[in-house]
DSSP file (Angstrom, degrees, kcal/mol; ACC not computed):
  #  RESIDUE AA STRUCTURE BP1 BP2  ACC     N-H-->O    O-->H-N    N-H-->O    O-->H-N    TCO  KAPPA ALPHA  PHI   PSI    X-CA   Y-CA   Z-CA
    1    1 A M              0   0    0      0, 0.0     2,-0.6     0, 0.0     0, 0.0   0.000 360.0 360.0 360.0 110.9    3.5  -20.9   35.7
    2    2 A D        +     0   0    0      1,-0.1     0, 0.0     2,-0.1     0, 0.0  -0.929 360.0 176.1-114.6 112.1    5.3  -17.7   34.7
    3    3 A D        -     0   0    0     -2,-0.6    -1,-0.1     2,-0.2     3,-0.1   0.305  55.8-106.5 -97.1  10.0    6.9  -15.8   37.5
    4    4 A G  S    S+     0   0    0      1,-0.3     2,-0.6     0, 0.0    -2,-0.1   0.440  78.1 131.4  84.7  -0.6    8.4  -13.2   35.1
    5    5 A V        -     0   0    0     27,-0.0     2,-0.5    28,-0.0    -1,-0.3  -0.775  45.4-152.3 -91.1 121.4   12.0  -14.5   35.3
    6    6 A V        -     0   0    0     -2,-0.6    27,-3.0    -3,-0.1    28,-0.3  -0.792  15.0-161.7 -92.6 131.6   13.6  -14.9   31.9
    7    7 A E  E     -A   32   0A   0     -2,-0.5     2,-0.3    25,-0.3    69,-0.1  -0.768   7.6-167.3-114.2 159.5   16.3  -17.6   31.9
    8    8 A T  E     -A   31   0A   0     23,-2.9    23,-2.7    -2,-0.3     2,-0.4  -0.975  25.0-111.9-142.9 155.1   19.1  -18.3   29.5
    9    9 A K  E     +A   30   0A   0     -2,-0.3    68,-2.9    21,-0.2    69,-0.4  -0.751  37.2 179.6 -91.3 130.1   21.6  -21.1   28.9
   10   10 A V  E     -A   29   0A   0     19,-2.9    19,-2.2    -2,-0.4     2,-0.4  -0.912  26.2-119.8-128.8 156.6   25.2  -20.5   29.7
   11   11 A K  E     -Ab  28  79A   0     67,-2.8    69,-3.2    -2,-0.3     2,-0.5  -0.810  19.7-152.3 -96.8 134.7   28.4  -22.6   29.4
   12   12 A I  E     -Ab  27  80A   0     15,-3.8    15,-1.9    -2,-0.4     2,-0.5  -0.928   7.5-160.9-105.5 128.4   30.4  -23.2   32.6
   13   13 A L  E     -Ab  26  81A   0     67,-3.1    69,-3.2    -2,-0.5     2,-0.4  -0.941   6.8-152.5-110.1 128.7   34.2  -23.8   32.1
   14   14 A F  E     - b   0  82A   0     11,-2.5     2,-0.3    -2,-0.5    69,-0.1  -0.848  12.1-170.8-105.7 135.9   36.1  -25.5   34.9
   15   15 A F    >>  -     0   0    0     67,-1.5     3,-1.7    -2,-0.4     4,-0.6  -0.919  47.0 -34.2-125.1 150.8   39.8  -25.0   35.6
   16   16 A A  H 3> S+     0   0    0     -2,-0.3     4,-2.1     1,-0.3     3,-0.5  -0.105 130.7   8.7  47.6-121.6   42.4  -26.6   37.8
   17   17 A K  H 3> S+     0   0    0     68,-0.3     4,-2.6     1,-0.2    -1,-0.3   0.837 130.4  56.7 -60.8 -35.5   40.9  -27.8   41.2
   18   18 A A  H <> S+     0   0    0     -3,-1.7     4,-2.3     2,-0.2     6,-0.3   0.891 108.5  47.2 -63.6 -38.6   37.3  -27.1   40.0
   19   19 A R  H  X>S+     0   0    0     -4,-0.6     4,-2.2    -3,-0.5     5,-0.6   0.891 111.7  51.1 -68.2 -39.3   37.9  -29.4   37.0
   20   20 A E  H  <5S+     0   0    0     -4,-2.1    -2,-0.2     2,-0.2    -1,-0.2   0.918 112.6  45.7 -62.7 -44.2   39.4  -32.1   39.3
   21   21 A I  H  <5S+     0   0    0     -4,-2.6    -2,-0.2     1,-0.2    -1,-0.2   0.923 120.7  37.1 -66.6 -45.8   36.4  -31.9   41.6
   22   22 A T  H  <5S-     0   0    0     -4,-2.3    -1,-0.2     2,-0.2    -2,-0.2   0.754  95.6-136.3 -80.8 -24.3   33.7  -32.0   38.9
   23   23 A G  T  <5S+     0   0    0     -4,-2.2     2,-0.3     1,-0.3    -3,-0.2   0.689  70.8  99.8  73.5  17.6   35.5  -34.4   36.6
   24   24 A R      < -     0   0    0     -5,-0.6    -1,-0.3    -6,-0.3    -2,-0.2  -0.939  64.9-150.5-135.7 157.7   34.6  -32.2   33.7
   25   25 A K  S    S-     0   0    0     -2,-0.3   -11,-2.5     1,-0.3     2,-0.3   0.771  85.2  -5.8 -90.1 -34.4   36.0  -29.5   31.5
   26   26 A E  E     +A   13   0A   0    -13,-0.2    -1,-0.3    -7,-0.1     2,-0.3  -0.978  57.1 179.9-156.3 165.0   32.7  -27.8   30.8
   27   27 A A  E     -A   12   0A   0    -15,-1.9   -15,-3.8    -2,-0.3     2,-0.4  -0.956  23.9-121.2-158.2 167.9   28.9  -28.0   31.4
   28   28 A Y  E     +A   11   0A   0     -2,-0.3     2,-0.3   -17,-0.2   -17,-0.2  -0.953  28.4 172.7-119.4 141.0   25.8  -26.0   30.5
   29   29 A I  E     -A   10   0A   0    -19,-2.2   -19,-2.9    -2,-0.4     2,-0.5  -0.938  29.9-120.9-137.4 163.9   23.3  -24.6   33.0
   30   30 A T  E     +A    9   0A   0     -2,-0.3   -21,-0.2   -21,-0.2   -23,-0.0  -0.924  36.0 172.1-107.1 130.6   20.3  -22.4   32.8
   31   31 A V  E     -A    8   0A   0    -23,-2.7   -23,-2.9    -2,-0.5     4,-0.0  -0.910  41.1 -88.6-131.6 158.0   20.4  -19.2   34.9
   32   32 A P  E     -A    7   0A   0      0, 0.0   -25,-0.3     0, 0.0    42,-0.1  -0.374  40.9-119.1 -59.3 148.1   18.2  -16.1   35.2
   33   33 A Q  S    S+     0   0    0    -27,-3.0    41,-3.3     1,-0.2     2,-0.4   0.759 101.7  32.3 -63.4 -22.2   19.2  -13.4   32.6
   34   34 A K  E    S+E   73   0B   0    -28,-0.3     2,-0.3    39,-0.2    39,-0.2  -0.977  76.0 137.3-139.4 123.1   20.0  -11.1   35.5
   35   35 A L  E     -E   72   0B   0     37,-2.3    37,-3.3    -2,-0.4     2,-0.1  -0.984  49.9 -89.7-157.1 165.0   21.3  -12.1   39.0
   36   36 A S  E  >  -E   71   0B   0     -2,-0.3     4,-2.5    35,-0.3    35,-0.2  -0.362  34.8-117.0 -75.8 156.5   23.8  -11.1   41.6
   37   37 A Y  H  > S+     0   0    0     33,-2.5     4,-3.0     1,-0.2     5,-0.2   0.903 117.2  53.6 -56.3 -42.5   27.3  -12.4   41.6
   38   38 A T  H  > S+     0   0    0     30,-0.4     4,-2.6    32,-0.3    -1,-0.2   0.917 109.3  46.8 -61.7 -44.6   26.6  -14.0   45.0
   39   39 A D  H  > S+     0   0    0      2,-0.2     4,-2.2     1,-0.2    -1,-0.2   0.895 113.6  49.2 -64.6 -39.5   23.5  -15.8   43.6
   40   40 A L  H  X S+     0   0    0     -4,-2.5     4,-2.5     2,-0.2     5,-0.2   0.939 111.7  48.1 -63.2 -47.5   25.5  -17.0   40.6
   41   41 A K  H  X S+     0   0    0     -4,-3.0     4,-2.8     1,-0.2     5,-0.2   0.923 112.1  49.6 -60.1 -45.4   28.3  -18.3   42.7
   42   42 A N  H  X S+     0   0    0     -4,-2.6     4,-2.6    -5,-0.2     5,-0.2   0.892 110.8  50.4 -61.6 -39.8   25.9  -20.1   45.0
   43   43 A K  H  X S+     0   0    0     -4,-2.2     4,-2.6     2,-0.2     5,-0.2   0.933 113.3  44.5 -64.4 -46.3   24.1  -21.7   42.1
   44   44 A V  H  X S+     0   0    0     -4,-2.5     4,-1.9     2,-0.2    -2,-0.2   0.926 115.3  47.9 -65.0 -45.5   27.4  -22.9   40.5
   45   45 A I  H  X>S+     0   0    0     -4,-2.8     5,-2.0    -5,-0.2     4,-0.5   0.927 116.4  43.8 -61.4 -46.1   28.8  -24.2   43.8
   46   46 A G  H ><5S+     0   0    0     -4,-2.6     3,-0.6    -5,-0.2    -2,-0.2   0.910 114.6  47.4 -66.7 -43.7   25.5  -26.0   44.7
   47   47 A Q  H 3<5S+     0   0    0     -4,-2.6    -1,-0.2    -5,-0.2    -2,-0.2   0.817 122.8  33.3 -70.9 -29.6   24.9  -27.5   41.3
   48   48 A F  H 3<5S-     0   0    0     -4,-1.9    -1,-0.2    -5,-0.2    -2,-0.2   0.219 106.0-117.6-114.7  14.8   28.5  -28.8   40.8
   49   49 A D  T <<5 +     0   0    0     -3,-0.6     3,-0.3    -4,-0.5    -3,-0.2   0.914  60.9 147.6  54.1  53.4   29.3  -29.6   44.5
   50   50 A L    > < +     0   0    0     -5,-2.0     3,-1.7     1,-0.2     4,-0.2   0.046  21.4 122.7-105.6  24.1   32.2  -27.2   44.8
   51   51 A Q  G >   +     0   0    0     -6,-0.3     3,-1.5     1,-0.3     4,-0.4   0.824  64.6  67.5 -56.6 -32.9   31.7  -26.3   48.5
   52   52 A V  G 3  S+     0   0    0     -3,-0.3    -1,-0.3     1,-0.3     3,-0.1   0.760 112.3  31.4 -62.9 -24.5   35.3  -27.4   49.3
   53   53 A I  G X> S+     0   0    0     -3,-1.7     4,-1.9     1,-0.1     3,-1.4   0.187  85.6 117.2-115.6  16.0   36.6  -24.4   47.3
   54   54 A R  T <4 S+     0   0    0     -3,-1.5     3,-0.1     1,-0.3    -2,-0.1   0.872  74.8  48.7 -49.1 -47.4   33.7  -22.0   48.0
   55   55 A D  T 34 S+     0   0    0     -4,-0.4    -1,-0.3     1,-0.2    -2,-0.1   0.609 120.0  35.0 -76.7 -11.1   35.8  -19.4   49.9
   56   56 A T  T <4 S+     0   0    0     -3,-1.4    -1,-0.2    29,-0.0    -2,-0.2   0.576  90.8  98.9-120.0 -12.5   38.6  -19.2   47.3
   57   57 A L     <  -     0   0    0     -4,-1.9     2,-0.3    -3,-0.1    25,-0.0  -0.450  49.0-164.8 -79.8 153.4   37.0  -19.6   43.9
   58   58 A I  E     -C   83   0A   0     25,-2.7    25,-2.8    -2,-0.1     2,-0.4  -0.909  10.5-134.8-129.1 160.2   36.2  -16.7   41.7
   59   59 A L  E     -C   82   0A   0      7,-0.3     7,-1.7    -2,-0.3     2,-0.4  -0.911  11.3-166.2-118.0 143.8   34.1  -16.4   38.6
   60   60 A A  E     -CD  81  65A   0     21,-1.9    21,-3.1    -2,-0.4     2,-0.5  -0.980   9.5-151.6-123.7 141.4   34.7  -14.7   35.3
   61   61 A V  E >  S-CD  80  64A   0      3,-2.6     3,-1.1    -2,-0.4    19,-0.2  -0.964  80.2 -13.2-116.1 122.1   32.1  -14.0   32.7
   62   62 A N  T 3  S-     0   0    0     17,-3.0    -1,-0.2    -2,-0.5    18,-0.1   0.908 131.1 -52.5  51.9  46.7   33.1  -13.9   29.1
   63   63 A E  T 3  S+     0   0    0     16,-0.2     2,-0.4     1,-0.2    -1,-0.2   0.612 116.9 109.7  69.2  17.2   36.8  -13.8   30.1
   64   64 A A  E <  S-D   61   0A   0     -3,-1.1    -3,-2.6     0, 0.0    -1,-0.2  -0.987  71.0-120.2-123.5 128.1   36.3  -10.8   32.5
   65   65 A F  E     -D   60   0A   0     -2,-0.4     2,-0.4    -5,-0.3    -5,-0.2  -0.330  27.1-139.5 -62.1 146.3   36.5  -11.1   36.3
   66   66 A V        -     0   0    0     -7,-1.7    -7,-0.3     4,-0.0     2,-0.1  -0.926  12.5-123.3-113.6 132.1   33.3  -10.2   38.1
   67   67 A S    >   -     0   0    0     -2,-0.4     3,-1.9     1,-0.1   -30,-0.2  -0.395  24.2-116.6 -72.8 152.6   33.3   -8.2   41.3
   68   68 A S  T 3  S+     0   0    0      1,-0.3   -30,-0.4   -31,-0.1    -1,-0.1   0.644 113.8  49.8 -66.6 -15.3   31.6   -9.7   44.3
   69   69 A D  T 3  S+     0   0    0    -32,-0.1    -1,-0.3   -33,-0.1     2,-0.1   0.288  89.0 118.1-104.3  10.0   29.0   -6.9   44.4
   70   70 A A    <   -     0   0    0     -3,-1.9   -33,-2.5   -34,-0.1     2,-0.5  -0.369  59.9-138.0 -79.0 153.8   28.1   -7.0   40.7
   71   71 A I  E     -E   36   0B   0    -35,-0.2     2,-0.4   -34,-0.1   -35,-0.3  -0.967  27.7-148.0-103.1 124.0   24.8   -7.7   39.1
   72   72 A V  E     -E   35   0B   0    -37,-3.3   -37,-2.3    -2,-0.5     2,-0.5  -0.800   9.8-161.5-101.6 133.7   25.5  -10.0   36.1
   73   73 A E  E     -E   34   0B   0     -2,-0.4     2,-0.3   -39,-0.2   -39,-0.2  -0.965  13.8-160.3-115.4 127.3   23.4   -9.9   33.0
   74   74 A F        -     0   0    0    -41,-3.3     2,-0.3    -2,-0.5   -64,-0.0  -0.745  12.7-165.8-109.5 151.9   23.6  -12.9   30.6
   75   75 A T    >   -     0   0    0     -2,-0.3     3,-1.7     1,-0.1   -67,-0.1  -0.881  51.9 -64.4-122.8 163.2   22.8  -13.5   27.0
   76   76 A E  T 3  S+     0   0    0     -2,-0.3   -66,-0.2     1,-0.3    -1,-0.1  -0.144 118.9   8.6 -50.7 132.6   22.5  -16.9   25.4
   77   77 A N  T 3  S+     0   0    0    -68,-2.9    -1,-0.3     1,-0.2   -67,-0.2   0.650  83.1 155.9  69.1  20.4   25.7  -18.9   25.3
   78   78 A D    <   -     0   0    0     -3,-1.7   -67,-2.8   -69,-0.4     2,-0.4  -0.325  39.3-123.8 -62.2 161.4   27.7  -16.6   27.6
   79   79 A E  E     -b   11   0A   0    -69,-0.2   -17,-3.0   -67,-0.0     2,-0.5  -0.937  19.0-164.0-117.3 135.3   30.6  -18.4   29.3
   80   80 A I  E     -bC  12  61A   0    -69,-3.2   -67,-3.1    -2,-0.4     2,-0.5  -0.975  10.9-154.0-114.5 121.5   31.3  -18.5   33.0
   81   81 A A  E     -bC  13  60A   0    -21,-3.1   -21,-1.9    -2,-0.5     2,-0.8  -0.842   4.5-149.8 -96.8 130.0   34.8  -19.6   34.1
   82   82 A V  E     -bC  14  59A   0    -69,-3.2   -67,-1.5    -2,-0.5   -23,-0.2  -0.882  19.4-173.0 -98.7 109.4   35.1  -21.2   37.5
   83   83 A I  E     - C   0  58A   0    -25,-2.8   -25,-2.7    -2,-0.8     3,-0.1  -0.897   4.6-160.7-113.2 109.3   38.6  -20.3   38.6
   84   84 A P        -     0   0    0      0, 0.0   -27,-0.1     0, 0.0   -30,-0.0  -0.144  46.4 -54.9 -77.3 179.0   39.8  -21.9   41.9
   85   85 A P        -     0   0    0      0, 0.0     2,-0.3     0, 0.0   -68,-0.3  -0.262  57.2-146.1 -57.3 139.1   42.7  -20.6   44.0
   86   86 A L        -     0   0    0     -3,-0.1     2,-0.3   -70,-0.1    -3,-0.0  -0.812  13.7-168.8-106.1 148.0   45.9  -20.2   42.0
   87   87 A S        +     0   0    0     -2,-0.3     2,-0.3     2,-0.0     0, 0.0  -0.942  14.5 151.3-132.4 158.5   49.3  -20.8   43.4
   88   88 A G              0   0    0     -2,-0.3    -2,-0.0     1,-0.1     0, 0.0  -0.982 360.0 360.0-171.1 175.1   52.7  -19.9   42.1
   89   89 A G              0   0    0     -2,-0.3    -1,-0.1     0, 0.0    -2,-0.0   0.408 360.0 360.0-117.8 360.0   56.2  -19.1   42.9
């Protein structure tokens, strides 16, 4: 069954609270080569049970923050950083 969607494998890196919640430093998932930031965020939150930080986490792709209205295009082994809320003084 081919629906025309090409997928690629990407690495997910977890930081701070996201690492604490998942119990991992990194993982791999398969995503469509092109999808919206919102769809990407929903996929990561759902797959790794990150609902508790849904409203405050942000994603970076290959060390660059991604705007919430972006369409993200992936190539094999790109990296997605899951960055939870940061605090500081």
